A tleap script that builds the chain and sets N, CA, C and O, in Angstrom:
source leaprc.protein.ff14SB
mol = sequence {
  NMET SER PRO THR SER LEU HIE ARG LEU THR
  THR VAL ALA THR ALA ALA ALA ALA GLY LEU
  LEU GLY TRP LEU GLY LEU HIE VAL ALA GLY
  ALA ASP LEU VAL ALA ASP THR THR THR VAL
  GLY ALA VAL ASP VAL LEU VAL THR THR LEU
  VAL ALA GLY ALA ALA GLY TRP LEU THR ALA
  ALA LEU LEU ALA ARG THR THR HIE ARG PRO
  ARG THR THR TRP THR LEU LEU SER THR THR
  ALA LEU SER ALA SER MET LEU GLY PRO ILE
  TYR SER ALA PRO GLU LEU THR ALA VAL ALA
  LEU MET GLY LEU HIE LEU VAL VAL GLY ALA
  VAL LEU VAL GLY GLY PHE ALA THR THR LEU
  ALA TYR ARG ARG SER ALA ALA GLU PRO GLN
  GLN ASP GLY VAL LEU THR CGLY
}
set mol.1.N position { 0.851 -1.178 0.000 }
set mol.1.CA position { 0.000 0.000 0.000 }
set mol.1.C position { 0.894 1.238 0.000 }
set mol.1.O position { 1.852 1.329 0.767 }
set mol.2.N position { 0.567 2.173 -0.861 }
set mol.2.CA position { 1.377 3.383 -0.959 }
set mol.2.C position { 1.155 4.268 0.276 }
set mol.2.O position { 0.140 4.142 0.961 }
set mol.3.N position { 2.110 5.163 0.555 }
set mol.3.CA position { 1.922 6.086 1.682 }
set mol.3.C position { 0.664 6.941 1.529 }
set mol.3.O position { -0.002 7.244 2.520 }
set mol.4.N position { 0.338 7.328 0.309 }
set mol.4.CA position { -0.855 8.135 0.077 }
set mol.4.C position { -2.107 7.340 0.411 }
set mol.4.O position { -3.001 7.845 1.090 }
set mol.5.N position { -2.178 6.099 -0.060 }
set mol.5.CA position { -3.343 5.260 0.232 }
set mol.5.C position { -3.464 4.986 1.724 }
set mol.5.O position { -4.567 4.996 2.271 }
set mol.6.N position { -2.353 4.745 2.375 }
set mol.6.CA position { -2.374 4.500 3.816 }
set mol.6.C position { -2.873 5.736 4.560 }
set mol.6.O position { -3.658 5.631 5.503 }
set mol.7.N position { -2.412 6.901 4.127 }
set mol.7.CA position { -2.857 8.150 4.757 }
set mol.7.C position { -4.360 8.363 4.549 }
set mol.7.O position { -5.064 8.786 5.466 }
set mol.8.N position { -4.840 8.070 3.349 }
set mol.8.CA position { -6.270 8.240 3.073 }
set mol.8.C position { -7.104 7.239 3.864 }
set mol.8.O position { -8.179 7.580 4.359 }
set mol.9.N position { -6.619 6.014 3.986 }
set mol.9.CA position { -7.317 5.013 4.791 }
set mol.9.C position { -7.377 5.444 6.254 }
set mol.9.O position { -8.408 5.306 6.912 }
set mol.10.N position { -6.272 5.962 6.748 }
set mol.10.CA position { -6.223 6.464 8.125 }
set mol.10.C position { -7.181 7.639 8.309 }
set mol.10.O position { -7.814 7.769 9.356 }
set mol.11.N position { -7.284 8.482 7.306 }
set mol.11.CA position { -8.204 9.616 7.357 }
set mol.11.C position { -9.645 9.145 7.493 }
set mol.11.O position { -10.394 9.669 8.317 }
set mol.12.N position { -10.041 8.155 6.685 }
set mol.12.CA position { -11.409 7.636 6.751 }
set mol.12.C position { -11.662 6.989 8.114 }
set mol.12.O position { -12.718 7.195 8.713 }
set mol.13.N position { -10.699 6.210 8.603 }
set mol.13.CA position { -10.858 5.565 9.914 }
set mol.13.C position { -10.954 6.603 11.033 }
set mol.13.O position { -11.753 6.450 11.957 }
set mol.14.N position { -10.150 7.643 10.951 }
set mol.14.CA position { -10.181 8.700 11.959 }
set mol.14.C position { -11.517 9.456 11.920 }
set mol.14.O position { -12.074 9.798 12.962 }
set mol.15.N position { -12.017 9.709 10.719 }
set mol.15.CA position { -13.321 10.382 10.586 }
set mol.15.C position { -14.429 9.525 11.187 }
set mol.15.O position { -15.320 10.035 11.866 }
set mol.16.N position { -14.366 8.222 10.934 }
set mol.16.CA position { -15.378 7.316 11.496 }
set mol.16.C position { -15.297 7.314 13.018 }
set mol.16.O position { -16.324 7.372 13.695 }
set mol.17.N position { -14.096 7.249 13.552 }
set mol.17.CA position { -13.928 7.262 15.010 }
set mol.17.C position { -14.413 8.582 15.602 }
set mol.17.O position { -15.065 8.592 16.646 }
set mol.18.N position { -14.100 9.688 14.944 }
set mol.18.CA position { -14.534 11.000 15.430 }
set mol.18.C position { -16.052 11.111 15.404 }
set mol.18.O position { -16.654 11.619 16.350 }
set mol.19.N position { -16.674 10.638 14.329 }
set mol.19.CA position { -18.127 10.670 14.238 }
set mol.19.C position { -18.785 9.818 15.313 }
set mol.19.O position { -19.770 10.228 15.927 }
set mol.20.N position { -18.235 8.633 15.533 }
set mol.20.CA position { -18.793 7.756 16.567 }
set mol.20.C position { -18.602 8.331 17.960 }
set mol.20.O position { -19.490 8.221 18.806 }
set mol.21.N position { -17.450 8.945 18.206 }
set mol.21.CA position { -17.238 9.577 19.514 }
set mol.21.C position { -18.178 10.764 19.711 }
set mol.21.O position { -18.699 10.975 20.806 }
set mol.22.N position { -18.390 11.523 18.664 }
set mol.22.CA position { -19.339 12.632 18.736 }
set mol.22.C position { -20.747 12.134 19.008 }
set mol.22.O position { -21.461 12.688 19.843 }
set mol.23.N position { -21.148 11.068 18.286 }
set mol.23.CA position { -22.471 10.493 18.511 }
set mol.23.C position { -22.588 9.970 19.939 }
set mol.23.O position { -23.609 10.182 20.593 }
set mol.24.N position { -21.556 9.290 20.426 }
set mol.24.CA position { -21.572 8.745 21.786 }
set mol.24.C position { -21.714 9.870 22.813 }
set mol.24.O position { -22.479 9.747 23.770 }
set mol.25.N position { -20.985 10.953 22.617 }
set mol.25.CA position { -21.082 12.093 23.521 }
set mol.25.C position { -22.491 12.666 23.556 }
set mol.25.O position { -23.009 12.990 24.625 }
set mol.26.N position { -23.107 12.790 22.392 }
set mol.26.CA position { -24.479 13.294 22.330 }
set mol.26.C position { -25.452 12.307 22.964 }
set mol.26.O position { -26.390 12.708 23.652 }
set mol.27.N position { -25.228 11.024 22.732 }
set mol.27.CA position { -26.091 9.979 23.291 }
set mol.27.C position { -26.005 9.974 24.819 }
set mol.27.O position { -27.027 9.914 25.503 }
set mol.28.N position { -24.783 10.038 25.344 }
set mol.28.CA position { -24.592 10.049 26.799 }
set mol.28.C position { -25.204 11.307 27.412 }
set mol.28.O position { -25.732 11.268 28.523 }
set mol.29.N position { -25.132 12.420 26.686 }
set mol.29.CA position { -25.704 13.671 27.179 }
set mol.29.C position { -27.231 13.672 27.113 }
set mol.29.O position { -27.879 14.589 27.618 }
set mol.30.N position { -27.802 12.642 26.488 }
set mol.30.CA position { -29.251 12.528 26.424 }
set mol.30.C position { -29.891 13.183 25.221 }
set mol.30.O position { -31.104 13.387 25.203 }
set mol.31.N position { -29.100 13.517 24.215 }
set mol.31.CA position { -29.654 14.142 23.009 }
set mol.31.C position { -30.528 13.133 22.276 }
set mol.31.O position { -30.169 11.962 22.146 }
set mol.32.N position { -31.660 13.590 21.808 }
set mol.32.CA position { -32.601 12.769 21.068 }
set mol.32.C position { -32.378 13.040 19.585 }
set mol.32.O position { -32.923 14.000 19.040 }
set mol.33.N position { -31.587 12.207 18.937 }
set mol.33.CA position { -31.220 12.447 17.549 }
set mol.33.C position { -32.237 11.802 16.611 }
set mol.33.O position { -32.011 10.717 16.076 }
set mol.34.N position { -33.352 12.488 16.424 }
set mol.34.CA position { -34.406 12.001 15.542 }
set mol.34.C position { -34.585 13.001 14.414 }
set mol.34.O position { -34.931 14.159 14.646 }
set mol.35.N position { -34.346 12.542 13.180 }
set mol.35.CA position { -34.556 13.364 11.993 }
set mol.35.C position { -35.747 12.768 11.254 }
set mol.35.O position { -35.760 11.575 10.953 }
set mol.36.N position { -36.728 13.580 10.967 }
set mol.36.CA position { -38.019 13.117 10.454 }
set mol.36.C position { -38.565 12.098 11.442 }
set mol.36.O position { -38.899 12.459 12.570 }
set mol.37.N position { -38.661 10.854 11.050 }
set mol.37.CA position { -39.146 9.820 11.970 }
set mol.37.C position { -38.063 8.788 12.262 }
set mol.37.O position { -38.347 7.755 12.867 }
set mol.38.N position { -36.835 9.050 11.844 }
set mol.38.CA position { -35.746 8.106 11.981 }
set mol.38.C position { -34.798 8.537 13.096 }
set mol.38.O position { -34.357 9.685 13.140 }
set mol.39.N position { -34.497 7.618 13.983 }
set mol.39.CA position { -33.504 7.886 15.017 }
set mol.39.C position { -32.123 7.626 14.435 }
set mol.39.O position { -31.873 6.562 13.868 }
set mol.40.N position { -31.235 8.587 14.574 }
set mol.40.CA position { -29.874 8.459 14.063 }
set mol.40.C position { -29.051 7.698 15.105 }
set mol.40.O position { -28.829 8.185 16.214 }
set mol.41.N position { -28.608 6.512 14.734 }
set mol.41.CA position { -27.838 5.677 15.640 }
set mol.41.C position { -26.381 5.589 15.239 }
set mol.41.O position { -25.959 6.198 14.256 }
set mol.42.N position { -25.616 4.832 16.002 }
set mol.42.CA position { -24.185 4.686 15.747 }
set mol.42.C position { -23.918 4.065 14.375 }
set mol.42.O position { -22.982 4.467 13.683 }
set mol.43.N position { -24.731 3.094 13.983 }
set mol.43.CA position { -24.542 2.454 12.679 }
set mol.43.C position { -24.780 3.455 11.558 }
set mol.43.O position { -24.062 3.455 10.558 }
set mol.44.N position { -25.780 4.303 11.721 }
set mol.44.CA position { -26.049 5.340 10.717 }
set mol.44.C position { -24.850 6.269 10.553 }
set mol.44.O position { -24.455 6.608 9.437 }
set mol.45.N position { -24.284 6.670 11.680 }
set mol.45.CA position { -23.118 7.561 11.652 }
set mol.45.C position { -21.941 6.859 10.977 }
set mol.45.O position { -21.256 7.455 10.145 }
set mol.46.N position { -21.705 5.602 11.330 }
set mol.46.CA position { -20.579 4.855 10.767 }
set mol.46.C position { -20.732 4.664 9.262 }
set mol.46.O position { -19.804 4.940 8.502 }
set mol.47.N position { -21.893 4.195 8.832 }
set mol.47.CA position { -22.108 3.935 7.403 }
set mol.47.C position { -22.019 5.224 6.597 }
set mol.47.O position { -21.395 5.254 5.536 }
set mol.48.N position { -22.637 6.278 7.092 }
set mol.48.CA position { -22.603 7.558 6.382 }
set mol.48.C position { -21.176 8.087 6.273 }
set mol.48.O position { -20.780 8.613 5.234 }
set mol.49.N position { -20.411 7.945 7.348 }
set mol.49.CA position { -19.018 8.407 7.324 }
set mol.49.C position { -18.189 7.593 6.335 }
set mol.49.O position { -17.372 8.153 5.604 }
set mol.50.N position { -18.390 6.291 6.307 }
set mol.50.CA position { -17.635 5.445 5.372 }
set mol.50.C position { -17.994 5.748 3.921 }
set mol.50.O position { -17.123 5.748 3.051 }
set mol.51.N position { -19.270 6.006 3.660 }
set mol.51.CA position { -19.685 6.366 2.293 }
set mol.51.C position { -19.082 7.718 1.901 }
set mol.51.O position { -18.563 7.871 0.796 }
set mol.52.N position { -19.151 8.693 2.806 }
set mol.52.CA position { -18.560 10.012 2.525 }
set mol.52.C position { -17.056 9.889 2.343 }
set mol.52.O position { -16.478 10.539 1.471 }
set mol.53.N position { -16.422 9.061 3.158 }
set mol.53.CA position { -14.979 8.853 3.038 }
set mol.53.C position { -14.597 8.218 1.712 }
set mol.53.O position { -13.616 8.620 1.087 }
set mol.54.N position { -15.370 7.223 1.278 }
set mol.54.CA position { -15.091 6.580 -0.015 }
set mol.54.C position { -15.288 7.563 -1.168 }
set mol.54.O position { -14.497 7.592 -2.111 }
set mol.55.N position { -16.343 8.362 -1.084 }
set mol.55.CA position { -16.580 9.374 -2.125 }
set mol.55.C position { -15.460 10.414 -2.135 }
set mol.55.O position { -15.011 10.845 -3.197 }
set mol.56.N position { -15.018 10.809 -0.945 }
set mol.56.CA position { -13.919 11.764 -0.856 }
set mol.56.C position { -12.622 11.193 -1.412 }
set mol.56.O position { -11.880 11.879 -2.115 }
set mol.57.N position { -12.361 9.942 -1.092 }
set mol.57.CA position { -11.146 9.270 -1.584 }
set mol.57.C position { -11.155 9.241 -3.108 }
set mol.57.O position { -10.163 9.596 -3.743 }
set mol.58.N position { -12.266 8.822 -3.692 }
set mol.58.CA position { -12.382 8.768 -5.144 }
set mol.58.C position { -12.204 10.155 -5.759 }
set mol.58.O position { -11.498 10.315 -6.754 }
set mol.59.N position { -12.840 11.138 -5.167 }
set mol.59.CA position { -12.718 12.507 -5.678 }
set mol.59.C position { -11.291 13.009 -5.589 }
set mol.59.O position { -10.783 13.604 -6.540 }
set mol.60.N position { -10.635 12.778 -4.458 }
set mol.60.CA position { -9.241 13.213 -4.293 }
set mol.60.C position { -8.335 12.540 -5.326 }
set mol.60.O position { -7.464 13.184 -5.911 }
set mol.61.N position { -8.546 11.247 -5.542 }
set mol.61.CA position { -7.726 10.521 -6.522 }
set mol.61.C position { -7.937 11.066 -7.930 }
set mol.61.O position { -6.983 11.211 -8.695 }
set mol.62.N position { -9.185 11.367 -8.267 }
set mol.62.CA position { -9.465 11.925 -9.597 }
set mol.62.C position { -8.874 13.320 -9.754 }
set mol.62.O position { -8.320 13.647 -10.803 }
set mol.63.N position { -8.989 14.132 -8.726 }
set mol.63.CA position { -8.430 15.488 -8.794 }
set mol.63.C position { -6.913 15.462 -8.922 }
set mol.63.O position { -6.330 16.291 -9.621 }
set mol.64.N position { -6.276 14.509 -8.245 }
set mol.64.CA position { -4.815 14.401 -8.322 }
set mol.64.C position { -4.358 14.105 -9.746 }
set mol.64.O position { -3.253 14.474 -10.144 }
set mol.65.N position { -5.207 13.445 -10.498 }
set mol.65.CA position { -4.849 13.056 -11.868 }
set mol.65.C position { -5.287 14.052 -12.922 }
set mol.65.O position { -4.723 14.077 -14.016 }
set mol.66.N position { -6.277 14.869 -12.618 }
set mol.66.CA position { -6.897 15.650 -13.697 }
set mol.66.C position { -6.799 17.168 -13.547 }
set mol.66.O position { -7.082 17.885 -14.506 }
set mol.67.N position { -6.415 17.674 -12.399 }
set mol.67.CA position { -6.378 19.128 -12.235 }
set mol.67.C position { -4.955 19.610 -11.987 }
set mol.67.O position { -4.098 18.856 -11.526 }
set mol.68.N position { -4.725 20.864 -12.297 }
set mol.68.CA position { -3.393 21.439 -12.080 }
set mol.68.C position { -3.201 21.897 -10.646 }
set mol.68.O position { -2.066 22.031 -10.188 }
set mol.69.N position { -4.280 22.135 -9.936 }
set mol.69.CA position { -4.232 22.539 -8.527 }
set mol.69.C position { -5.141 21.621 -7.713 }
set mol.69.O position { -6.219 22.027 -7.280 }
set mol.70.N position { -4.695 20.382 -7.509 }
set mol.70.CA position { -5.579 19.416 -6.860 }
set mol.70.C position { -5.978 19.781 -5.428 }
set mol.70.O position { -7.127 19.568 -5.041 }
set mol.71.N position { -5.057 20.322 -4.641 }
set mol.71.CA position { -5.400 20.633 -3.246 }
set mol.71.C position { -6.413 21.773 -3.163 }
set mol.71.O position { -7.359 21.715 -2.378 }
set mol.72.N position { -6.212 22.793 -3.966 }
set mol.72.CA position { -7.137 23.922 -3.974 }
set mol.72.C position { -8.515 23.481 -4.460 }
set mol.72.O position { -9.534 23.846 -3.873 }
set mol.73.N position { -8.538 22.696 -5.532 }
set mol.73.CA position { -9.800 22.216 -6.078 }
set mol.73.C position { -10.503 21.317 -5.067 }
set mol.73.O position { -11.715 21.428 -4.879 }
set mol.74.N position { -9.752 20.424 -4.411 }
set mol.74.CA position { -10.323 19.548 -3.387 }
set mol.74.C position { -10.954 20.369 -2.260 }
set mol.74.O position { -12.076 20.095 -1.833 }
set mol.75.N position { -10.231 21.361 -1.794 }
set mol.75.CA position { -10.732 22.161 -0.675 }
set mol.75.C position { -12.029 22.862 -1.061 }
set mol.75.O position { -12.970 22.899 -0.268 }
set mol.76.N position { -12.088 23.409 -2.252 }
set mol.76.CA position { -13.295 24.088 -2.721 }
set mol.76.C position { -14.464 23.112 -2.851 }
set mol.76.O position { -15.558 23.386 -2.357 }
set mol.77.N position { -14.240 21.978 -3.511 }
set mol.77.CA position { -15.313 21.002 -3.711 }
set mol.77.C position { -15.781 20.380 -2.392 }
set mol.77.O position { -16.981 20.253 -2.149 }
set mol.78.N position { -14.838 20.001 -1.559 }
set mol.78.CA position { -15.207 19.288 -0.330 }
set mol.78.C position { -15.915 20.195 0.675 }
set mol.78.O position { -16.848 19.762 1.351 }
set mol.79.N position { -15.485 21.431 0.774 }
set mol.79.CA position { -16.186 22.329 1.695 }
set mol.79.C position { -17.574 22.693 1.162 }
set mol.79.O position { -18.494 22.927 1.945 }
set mol.80.N position { -17.729 22.742 -0.149 }
set mol.80.CA position { -19.055 22.958 -0.736 }
set mol.80.C position { -19.965 21.768 -0.432 }
set mol.80.O position { -21.127 21.950 -0.070 }
set mol.81.N position { -19.441 20.554 -0.579 }
set mol.81.CA position { -20.222 19.352 -0.262 }
set mol.81.C position { -20.582 19.313 1.223 }
set mol.81.O position { -21.697 18.936 1.583 }
set mol.82.N position { -19.650 19.696 2.075 }
set mol.82.CA position { -19.922 19.729 3.512 }
set mol.82.C position { -21.028 20.744 3.816 }
set mol.82.O position { -21.924 20.473 4.616 }
set mol.83.N position { -20.960 21.891 3.184 }
set mol.83.CA position { -22.014 22.907 3.382 }
set mol.83.C position { -23.365 22.379 2.919 }
set mol.83.O position { -24.375 22.576 3.593 }
set mol.84.N position { -23.386 21.714 1.780 }
set mol.84.CA position { -24.641 21.154 1.261 }
set mol.84.C position { -25.183 20.065 2.176 }
set mol.84.O position { -26.397 19.889 2.281 }
set mol.85.N position { -24.292 19.334 2.836 }
set mol.85.CA position { -24.746 18.258 3.729 }
set mol.85.C position { -25.499 18.800 4.938 }
set mol.85.O position { -26.243 18.065 5.588 }
set mol.86.N position { -25.314 20.056 5.237 }
set mol.86.CA position { -26.018 20.672 6.368 }
set mol.86.C position { -27.511 20.840 6.088 }
set mol.86.O position { -28.300 20.994 7.020 }
set mol.87.N position { -27.902 20.812 4.831 }
set mol.87.CA position { -29.309 21.005 4.497 }
set mol.87.C position { -30.184 19.885 5.042 }
set mol.87.O position { -31.330 20.128 5.422 }
set mol.88.N position { -29.661 18.657 5.086 }
set mol.88.CA position { -30.435 17.534 5.626 }
set mol.88.C position { -30.903 17.785 7.044 }
set mol.88.O position { -32.107 17.770 7.299 }
set mol.89.N position { -29.980 18.019 7.984 }
set mol.89.CA position { -30.417 18.286 9.355 }
set mol.89.C position { -31.275 19.541 9.486 }
set mol.89.O position { -32.205 19.570 10.293 }
set mol.90.N position { -30.977 20.569 8.710 }
set mol.90.CA position { -31.731 21.818 8.824 }
set mol.90.C position { -33.207 21.593 8.509 }
set mol.90.O position { -34.084 22.120 9.193 }
set mol.91.N position { -33.472 20.808 7.470 }
set mol.91.CA position { -34.854 20.634 7.028 }
set mol.91.C position { -35.555 19.421 7.625 }
set mol.91.O position { -36.776 19.311 7.512 }
set mol.92.N position { -34.820 18.504 8.258 }
set mol.92.CA position { -35.474 17.275 8.708 }
set mol.92.C position { -35.500 17.091 10.218 }
set mol.92.O position { -36.030 16.092 10.703 }
set mol.93.N position { -34.946 18.022 10.967 }
set mol.93.CA position { -34.877 17.832 12.417 }
set mol.93.C position { -35.258 19.118 13.143 }
set mol.93.O position { -35.097 20.218 12.614 }
set mol.94.N position { -35.772 18.959 14.375 }
set mol.94.CA position { -36.044 20.147 15.193 }
set mol.94.C position { -34.753 20.901 15.514 }
set mol.94.O position { -33.658 20.378 15.304 }
set mol.95.N position { -34.880 22.113 16.016 }
set mol.95.CA position { -33.753 23.027 16.178 }
set mol.95.C position { -32.540 22.416 16.882 }
set mol.95.O position { -31.456 22.374 16.301 }
set mol.96.N position { -32.699 21.943 18.112 }
set mol.96.CA position { -31.545 21.434 18.862 }
set mol.96.C position { -30.976 20.160 18.249 }
set mol.96.O position { -29.762 19.958 18.245 }
set mol.97.N position { -31.840 19.313 17.739 }
set mol.97.CA position { -31.366 18.100 17.067 }
set mol.97.C position { -30.597 18.474 15.806 }
set mol.97.O position { -29.564 17.877 15.504 }
set mol.98.N position { -31.098 19.461 15.072 }
set mol.98.CA position { -30.411 19.909 13.859 }
set mol.98.C position { -29.020 20.427 14.192 }
set mol.98.O position { -28.064 20.135 13.474 }
set mol.99.N position { -28.896 21.187 15.267 }
set mol.99.CA position { -27.584 21.703 15.674 }
set mol.99.C position { -26.646 20.553 16.032 }
set mol.99.O position { -25.474 20.571 15.656 }
set mol.100.N position { -27.150 19.559 16.751 }
set mol.100.CA position { -26.327 18.402 17.128 }
set mol.100.C position { -25.884 17.627 15.892 }
set mol.100.O position { -24.719 17.243 15.784 }
set mol.101.N position { -26.807 17.395 14.958 }
set mol.101.CA position { -26.456 16.657 13.741 }
set mol.101.C position { -25.497 17.452 12.858 }
set mol.101.O position { -24.603 16.878 12.236 }
set mol.102.N position { -25.681 18.766 12.804 }
set mol.102.CA position { -24.749 19.594 12.035 }
set mol.102.C position { -23.364 19.553 12.672 }
set mol.102.O position { -22.355 19.586 11.968 }
set mol.103.N position { -23.311 19.481 14.000 }
set mol.103.CA position { -22.025 19.325 14.675 }
set mol.103.C position { -21.328 18.036 14.275 }
set mol.103.O position { -20.117 18.021 14.052 }
set mol.104.N position { -22.100 16.943 14.183 }
set mol.104.CA position { -21.519 15.677 13.728 }
set mol.104.C position { -20.995 15.805 12.296 }
set mol.104.O position { -19.913 15.311 11.979 }
set mol.105.N position { -21.768 16.468 11.437 }
set mol.105.CA position { -21.318 16.691 10.057 }
set mol.105.C position { -19.997 17.458 10.045 }
set mol.105.O position { -19.081 17.117 9.297 }
set mol.106.N position { -19.907 18.488 10.872 }
set mol.106.CA position { -18.694 19.311 10.897 }
set mol.106.C position { -17.481 18.532 11.408 }
set mol.106.O position { -16.378 18.680 10.883 }
set mol.107.N position { -17.688 17.712 12.422 }
set mol.107.CA position { -16.581 16.919 12.973 }
set mol.107.C position { -16.039 15.965 11.901 }
set mol.107.O position { -14.839 15.933 11.628 }
set mol.108.N position { -16.941 15.198 11.308 }
set mol.108.CA position { -16.527 14.231 10.279 }
set mol.108.C position { -15.954 14.970 9.069 }
set mol.108.O position { -14.919 14.578 8.531 }
set mol.109.N position { -16.625 16.033 8.648 }
set mol.109.CA position { -16.170 16.793 7.483 }
set mol.109.C position { -14.801 17.408 7.678 }
set mol.109.O position { -13.984 17.401 6.756 }
set mol.110.N position { -14.535 17.935 8.852 }
set mol.110.CA position { -13.221 18.546 9.114 }
set mol.110.C position { -12.105 17.514 8.982 }
set mol.110.O position { -11.043 17.802 8.430 }
set mol.111.N position { -12.354 16.315 9.492 }
set mol.111.CA position { -11.334 15.262 9.393 }
set mol.111.C position { -11.123 14.865 7.930 }
set mol.111.O position { -9.985 14.739 7.477 }
set mol.112.N position { -12.213 14.669 7.200 }
set mol.112.CA position { -12.084 14.255 5.798 }
set mol.112.C position { -11.475 15.343 4.921 }
set mol.112.O position { -10.579 15.068 4.123 }
set mol.113.N position { -11.951 16.566 5.063 }
set mol.113.CA position { -11.426 17.662 4.239 }
set mol.113.C position { -9.937 17.858 4.509 }
set mol.113.O position { -9.133 17.891 3.578 }
set mol.114.N position { -9.575 17.986 5.772 }
set mol.114.CA position { -8.168 18.209 6.112 }
set mol.114.C position { -7.278 17.018 5.810 }
set mol.114.O position { -6.164 17.177 5.310 }
set mol.115.N position { -7.768 15.830 6.112 }
set mol.115.CA position { -6.960 14.625 5.898 }
set mol.115.C position { -6.669 14.360 4.438 }
set mol.115.O position { -5.531 14.062 4.075 }
set mol.116.N position { -7.684 14.466 3.593 }
set mol.116.CA position { -7.457 14.226 2.167 }
set mol.116.C position { -6.654 15.358 1.532 }
set mol.116.O position { -5.889 15.120 0.597 }
set mol.117.N position { -6.814 16.574 2.022 }
set mol.117.CA position { -6.057 17.702 1.460 }
set mol.117.C position { -4.561 17.473 1.584 }
set mol.117.O position { -3.800 17.839 0.688 }
set mol.118.N position { -4.136 16.873 2.685 }
set mol.118.CA position { -2.696 16.666 2.879 }
set mol.118.C position { -2.126 15.598 1.961 }
set mol.118.O position { -0.908 15.441 1.884 }
set mol.119.N position { -2.984 14.861 1.264 }
set mol.119.CA position { -2.492 13.855 0.318 }
set mol.119.C position { -2.393 14.395 -1.099 }
set mol.119.O position { -1.996 13.673 -2.014 }
set mol.120.N position { -2.747 15.646 -1.283 }
set mol.120.CA position { -2.762 16.235 -2.625 }
set mol.120.C position { -1.694 17.306 -2.765 }
set mol.120.O position { -1.415 18.058 -1.831 }
set mol.121.N position { -1.112 17.356 -3.935 }
set mol.121.CA position { -0.109 18.373 -4.232 }
set mol.121.C position { -0.798 19.731 -4.391 }
set mol.121.O position { -1.960 19.808 -4.791 }
set mol.122.N position { -0.067 20.792 -4.074 }
set mol.122.CA position { -0.609 22.131 -4.293 }
set mol.122.C position { -0.765 22.404 -5.780 }
set mol.122.O position { -1.749 22.998 -6.220 }
set mol.123.N position { 0.216 21.963 -6.538 }
set mol.123.CA position { 0.226 22.242 -7.961 }
set mol.123.C position { 0.834 21.067 -8.699 }
set mol.123.O position { 1.811 20.473 -8.242 }
set mol.124.N position { 0.255 20.735 -9.837 }
set mol.124.CA position { 0.775 19.670 -10.690 }
set mol.124.C position { 1.006 20.278 -12.059 }
set mol.124.O position { 0.104 20.890 -12.631 }
set mol.125.N position { 2.204 20.113 -12.586 }
set mol.125.CA position { 2.487 20.676 -13.904 }
set mol.125.C position { 1.902 19.766 -14.978 }
set mol.125.O position { 1.649 18.585 -14.739 }
set mol.126.N position { 1.694 20.322 -16.141 }
set mol.126.CA position { 1.124 19.549 -17.246 }
set mol.126.C position { 2.064 18.433 -17.680 }
set mol.126.O position { 1.613 17.440 -18.252 }
set mol.127.N position { 3.366 18.575 -17.420 }
set mol.127.CA position { 4.338 17.577 -17.839 }
set mol.127.C position { 4.409 16.383 -16.886 }
set mol.127.O position { 4.954 15.341 -17.247 }
set mol.128.N position { 3.864 16.521 -15.674 }
set mol.128.CA position { 3.917 15.412 -14.702 }
set mol.128.C position { 3.089 14.245 -15.179 }
set mol.128.O position { 2.034 14.439 -15.783 }
set mol.129.N position { 3.549 13.032 -14.917 }
set mol.129.CA position { 2.716 11.881 -15.243 }
set mol.129.C position { 1.509 11.837 -14.312 }
set mol.129.O position { 1.526 12.392 -13.214 }
set mol.130.N position { 0.480 11.174 -14.773 }
set mol.130.CA position { -0.701 11.054 -13.924 }
set mol.130.C position { -0.334 10.239 -12.689 }
set mol.130.O position { 0.427 9.275 -12.773 }
set mol.131.N position { -0.878 10.634 -11.549 }
set mol.131.CA position { -0.508 9.994 -10.293 }
set mol.131.C position { -1.710 9.915 -9.378 }
set mol.131.O position { -2.751 10.511 -9.657 }
set mol.132.N position { -1.570 9.172 -8.269 }
set mol.132.CA position { -2.649 9.022 -7.300 }
set mol.132.C position { -2.606 10.113 -6.245 }
set mol.132.O position { -3.472 10.139 -5.370 }
set mol.133.N position { -1.657 10.993 -6.292 }
set mol.133.CA position { -1.540 12.046 -5.284 }
set mol.133.C position { -0.165 12.009 -4.661 }
set mol.133.O position { 0.526 10.991 -4.708 }
set mol.134.N position { 0.219 13.099 -4.090 }
set mol.134.CA position { 1.532 13.207 -3.481 }
set mol.134.C position { 1.341 13.503 -2.003 }
set mol.134.O position { 0.656 14.459 -1.641 }
set mol.135.N position { 1.943 12.689 -1.153 }
set mol.135.CA position { 1.869 12.925 0.281 }
set mol.135.C position { 2.821 14.060 0.617 }
set mol.135.O position { 4.031 13.953 0.415 }
set mol.136.N position { 2.259 15.152 1.133 }
set mol.136.CA position { 3.090 16.307 1.462 }
set mol.136.C position { 2.990 16.608 2.930 }
set mol.136.O position { 2.022 16.222 3.585 }
set mol.137.N position { 3.959 17.279 3.442 }
set mol.137.CA position { 4.004 17.606 4.858 }
set mol.137.C position { 3.231 18.792 5.152 }
set mol.137.O position { 3.161 19.213 6.306 }
savepdb mol mol.pdb
quit
């Protein structure tokens, strides 16, 4: 496994752990996480985080191969997607539940956005061969 792939895998695992810890904290505090008629449980948080992580991984890999500024493009796209993800809780949950769910989105999103960004080069010249991304410090 390449260092980039290992870093991306670690990013997804860290996002899942952060989301589950956030959910656990809300659960222990007695928050009632009900959106529409569905109770948001630990499995929901885990599956959603893994799907978002896989989508982010695929997007980061494609950007590394197709854009001249993969990190900048990733940051713009991923933060836009994170902002759009807030619409679900806003429209499907009562006020305090919506705030709690948006907090979970932000926790998971921050890990994914930041983690995948560090696997992308700031700039790729047109002469560079296509690649899966460059692990940068």
